[in-house]
Backbone as a ProteinNet text record, in pm:
[ID]
protein_1_A
[PRIMARY]
MRKLLIILSIIFTVIGVVFTILPMGNIALFPTSIAIVLSVFAVIFSKNNNKKLPKWILVLSTVTFLAVIGKDVFIKDQVAVDQQFIEKKEESKQDAQKELEGLDELQ
[TERTIARY]
6280.8	6184.3	6044.1	6038	5909.6	5843.1	5921.4	5865.2	5814.5	5888.8	5846.4	5715.3	5702.8	5578.7	5461.9	5485.3	5378.7	5335.5	5432.8	5399.6	5323.3	5369.8	5300.5	5159.9	5145.6	5012.9	4918.3	4969.8	4886.1	4841.9	4934	4901	4795	4814.2	4717.3	4583.5	4586.3	4460	4383.4	4452.8	4386.3	4329.4	4406.1	4356.5	4234.1	4237.5	4123.1	4000.2	4018.8	3905.4	3846.2	3932.1	3883.4	3807.6	3860.1	3791.6	3661.8	3656	3533	3424.2	3462.1	3364.5	3315	3406.4	3367.8	3297.7	3207.2	3137.2	3222.8	3322.9	3415.1	3406	3304.1	3285.2	3384.8	3439.2	3529	3676	3705.2	3844	3910.8	3835.2	3891.2	3944.3	3907	3957.6	4108.4	4159.7	4301.5	4391.4	4376.4	4465.2	4437.8	4314.5	4282.9	4346.7	4345.6	4409.3	4560.3	4618.6	4762.1	4791.9	4707.3	4725.9	4716.7	4626.5	4614.7	4742.8	4793.5	4915.5	5034.3	5048	5160	5150.1	5029	5014	5037.9	5005	5036.9	5188.3	5259.1	5405.4	5462.8	5400.7	5448.1	5429	5319	5297.1	5400.5	5431.1	5528.1	5667.9	5707	5840.6	5853.7	5744.5	5749.5	5789.4	5851	5882.8	5756.5	5761.2	5642.1	5582.2	5662.9	5607.6	5571.3	5603.1	5574.8	5470.3	5379.9	5281.7	5149.3	5137.8	5009	4964	5049	5012.3	4986.5	5072.3	5041.4	4910.9	4878.8	4752.1	4633.3	4642.6	4533.6	4517.5	4628.6	4621.6	4559.8	4595.6	4538.2	4387.6	4343.8	4200.2	4128	4185	4120.9	4113.6	4220.4	4218.2	4123.3	4112.3	4018.2	3874	3845.8	3710.8	3678.1	3775	3753.9	3728.3	3803.6	3784.3	3642.9	3599.2	3463.9	3356.4	3384.8	3289.5	3273.8	3382.3	3375.3	3292.6	3317.5	3242.2	3094.8	3068.2	2929.7	2858.6	2930.4	2872.3	2835.4	2918.8	2892.4	2776.5	2765.9	2662.3	2525.9	2522.3	2394.8	2338.4	2420.7	2372.2	2370.6	2252.9	2237.8	2218.5	2298.6	2285.1	2178.1	2076.7	1968.8	1946.9	1916.3	1887.7	1736.7	1695.3	1553.1	1506	1387.6	1329.2	1260.6	1298.6	1240.8	1127.6	1006.7	889.4	860.4	880	853.1	946.7	1071.7	1167.1	1128.3	1085	1044.3	922.8	826.1	707.5	744.3	831.7	874.4	949.7	1027.2	1101	1005.1	901.3	802	724.6	689.7	618	704	830.2	916.9	937.3	940	952.4	828.4	711.5	587.2	579.7	623.1	624.3	718.3	832.6	927.7	870.4	797.3	735.3	628	550.3	447.6	511	620.8	689.5	744.4	797.9	848.5	736.3	620.8	506.5	459	465.4	426.8	521.3	649.3	744.8	723.6	683.6	655.7	534.6	435.8	315.9	346.7	448.6	484.2	546.6	606.4	672.2	576.3
5784.3	5675.3	5730	5830.7	5888.7	5953.3	6027.9	6096.5	5995.6	5889.1	5785.4	5722.6	5692.8	5634.9	5731.3	5859	5958.7	5970.7	5976.5	5989.2	5866.2	5747.2	5624.6	5616.2	5655.7	5650.1	5751.7	5868.1	5965.7	5908.6	5846.9	5789.3	5680.6	5590	5481.7	5533	5638.3	5697	5758.2	5829.1	5889.9	5781	5676	5564.5	5501.9	5485.8	5429.6	5518.1	5649.9	5742.9	5735.7	5730.3	5721.5	5591.9	5480.4	5352.6	5347.9	5422	5427.2	5503	5611.1	5691.4	5616.1	5550.6	5474.4	5345.1	5295.4	5170.3	5047.5	5025.8	4914.6	4808.3	4814.4	4711.6	4723.2	4610	4604.7	4620.9	4659.2	4675.6	4786.6	4882.9	4995.5	4954	4837.4	4792.9	4767.8	4721.3	4688.7	4812	4916.1	5031.6	5108.7	5106.8	5177.8	5109.7	4977.1	4906.9	4925.6	4929.5	4957.2	5098	5193.9	5331.5	5339.9	5263.1	5263	5209.7	5099.4	5040.1	5136.2	5195	5286.6	5411.5	5462	5582.1	5550.6	5429.8	5391	5386.5	5329.6	5328.1	5469.5	5557.3	5695.7	5766.3	5738.3	5797	5743.3	5615.6	5555.5	5613.9	5631.1	5681.5	5832.5	5903.5	6049	6089	6203.4	6257.6	6321.6	6359	6409.5	6533.6	6624.1	6746.6	6733.2	6623.3	6605.5	6497.6	6474.1	6366.6	6415.2	6541.9	6596.7	6540.2	6546.8	6498.9	6348.1	6266.3	6121.7	6087.5	6163.3	6137.8	6173	6283.2	6320.6	6218.4	6168.6	6065.4	5938.1	5904.5	5786.8	5802.3	5919.8	5945.2	5937.1	6000.3	5999.1	5858.2	5781.7	5645.5	5555.5	5578.6	5500.6	5533.7	5661.2	5702	5643.5	5642.2	5582.4	5432.8	5366.3	5223	5195.2	5274.8	5258	5291.3	5388.3	5422.5	5307.6	5240	5125.4	5014	4986.8	4881.5	4920.7	5046.5	5093.1	5090.9	5127.3	5123.7	4981	4886.2	4746.8	4690.7	4730.2	4675.2	4739.2	4871.5	4941.9	4971	4974.8	5007.1	4880.2	4842.7	4723.5	4766.5	4709.9	4738	4647.6	4710.6	4634.2	4684.2	4592	4625.8	4641.6	4757.3	4784.8	4731.7	4677.2	4626	4741.9	4764.6	4872.6	4814.8	4825.6	4765.6	4831.6	4962.3	5031.1	4981.3	4959	4909.3	4770.1	4686.1	4550.2	4554.9	4642.6	4655.2	4706.8	4806.5	4858.8	4752.6	4672.1	4565.2	4462.8	4426.4	4331.1	4390.8	4519.6	4584.2	4588.4	4620.5	4626.8	4487.9	4386.4	4249.2	4209.5	4246.4	4216.3	4293.8	4420.4	4498.5	4438.8	4390.7	4329.2	4201	4122.5	4001.1	4034.8	4141	4182.3	4226.9	4299.1	4343.4	4224.9	4125.6	4006.8	3926.9	3919.7	3851.2	3925.6	4059.4	4139.7	4117.9	4096.8	4069.3	3932.1	3835.9	3701.5	3702.7	3786.6	3794.7	3856.7	3941.6	4005.5	3905.9	3802.4	3706.1	3610.3
4063.4	4071.9	4099.9	4187.7	4224.3	4103.3	4025	3907.8	3804.5	3785.1	3690.9	3735.9	3864.5	3916.1	3900	3924.3	3909.9	3764.2	3673.5	3530.5	3482.3	3519.7	3477.6	3538.2	3662	3723.4	3659.6	3619.5	3548	3414.3	3341.7	3210.3	3224.8	3320	3336.9	3390.7	3469.5	3516.4	3400.9	3313.6	3196.7	3106	3083	3000.9	3066.6	3197.4	3269.2	3260.2	3269.8	3257.3	3116.8	3015.9	2877.3	2855.5	2904.6	2890	2969.4	3079.6	3157.6	3083	3018	2944	2821	2751.2	2632.6	2675.1	2592.2	2629.1	2600.7	2683.7	2661.8	2770.2	2851.7	2954	3067.7	3107	3222.4	3185.8	3064.2	3022.3	3102.1	3150.4	3224.9	3361.5	3409.9	3539.4	3538	3426	3417.8	3431.8	3345.9	3363.4	3492.8	3540.2	3663.2	3783.7	3786.5	3898.3	3895.7	3776.3	3765.4	3816.7	3783.3	3830.3	3982.4	4042	4188.4	4252	4200.3	4256	4240.2	4121.3	4098.4	4184.8	4203.3	4286.6	4434.7	4479	4616.3	4635	4537.6	4546.3	4539.9	4460.7	4454	4587.3	4655.7	4788.3	4887.3	4878.4	4969.5	4946.2	4819.8	4788.9	4803.1	4821.2	4834.1	4975.7	4983.2	5114.6	5171.1	5296.3	5364.6	5299.3	5248.5	5191.1	5043	4979	4835.9	4809.5	4899.8	4882.3	4824.8	4792.2	4749.8	4613.6	4511.9	4378.1	4374.7	4434.9	4434.2	4505.5	4609.3	4678.4	4589.1	4516.2	4425.2	4313.3	4262.9	4158.8	4215.6	4338	4403.3	4420.7	4461.9	4479.2	4344.5	4241.5	4109.2	4051.4	4065.3	4011.1	4090.2	4220.5	4301.5	4264.4	4243.1	4201.1	4064.1	3974.6	3842.2	3854.4	3940.3	3963.2	4015.4	4112.2	4166.4	4062.9	3975.8	3869.8	3770.9	3739.6	3647.7	3709.8	3836.6	3904.5	3915.9	3951.8	3961.3	3827.8	3722.8	3588.4	3549.4	3586.6	3553.3	3635.1	3760.1	3848.2	3823.5	3812.2	3811.1	3672.7	3570.7	3436.8	3352.7	3309.1	3225.8	3080.6	2992.7	2850.5	2792.1	2734.1	2673.5	2531.8	2444.7	2306.8	2293.4	2247.2	2231.1	2095.7	2093.9	1970.7	1899.4	1774.7	1695.8	1612	1663.7	1599.2	1464.7	1453.4	1326.2	1217	1250.4	1151.9	1104.6	1195.3	1159.3	1067.1	1096.2	1011.2	872.3	864.2	733.8	654.5	723.3	657.3	597.7	672.5	621.6	503.9	513.9	403.8	278.3	293.1	176	116.7	200.1	151.3	71.2	122.5	51.1	-80.1	-79.7	-203	-306.2	-261.8	-353.4	-412.6	-333.3	-384.6	-487.5	-462.6	-558.9	-689.2	-682.4	-804.4	-882.5	-811.7	-880.1	-945.6	-878.5	-937.4	-1060.7	-1055.7	-1172.2	-1288.5	-1262.5	-1367.7	-1428	-1346.5	-1396.8	-1489.5	-1462.4	-1545.9	-1680.6	-1690.8	-1816.6	-1913.2	-1864.4	-1954.2	-2007.6
[MASK]
+++++++++++++++++++++++++++++++++++++++++++++++++++++++++++++++++++++++++++++++++++++++++++++++++++++++++++

């Protein structure tokens, strides 16, 4: 039972770390919270001399959980307005209208 809990908590911690790195919003909270719960159970089911790995997994998953929350609170996603692109788009639109007017004059 202990090994299964450790393996599952490692898997969910890795998934949580990957989701934290990728710009996926708060989706990383779900696998990270599962990893925390599983690692707590792994620590509980471990004997006194075998608690080192579950504790490290618990620490890593907790840090990942806090990183997701910190990323959501402190980093704001904003879309920047690209003024040069808008100007080029307007210029190309005006050029296309001039070309169409030139084609109308040929007929």
